[in-house]
C-alpha angles and dihedrals in degrees: 000000000000093000090054091053092049092046092051091048091052091050092068088069105071112191126221121207111213140189103269114281094358140090091237107124123222101177141337125231127202090237144335091278092060090046090050092052089050092051091055094042090050089054095242093127138019091209122107116275091246091056091051090047091053091051093048091049090051091048091051092045094052121106092205115093095209090058094059092091129095137144090011096303141083116245133198141163112262111270095026129105121224091221 
């Protein structure tokens, strides 16, 4: 039950993958977990999907523009600017 609650809470933060250092969207993921799975599937990291998801979440949650980059892309929560 607890995992379901956490999963549902994380879903409210959709993640947008962007062209590096821009606000030009490439694709949107339901949450950081989905984005992390994509990173591993795309061969951009050999880490576990959960590790990639944690990094993407941290990137999106950062207030510093230069930290919005990971795995060759910029990342943000939907509705936020990377500026």
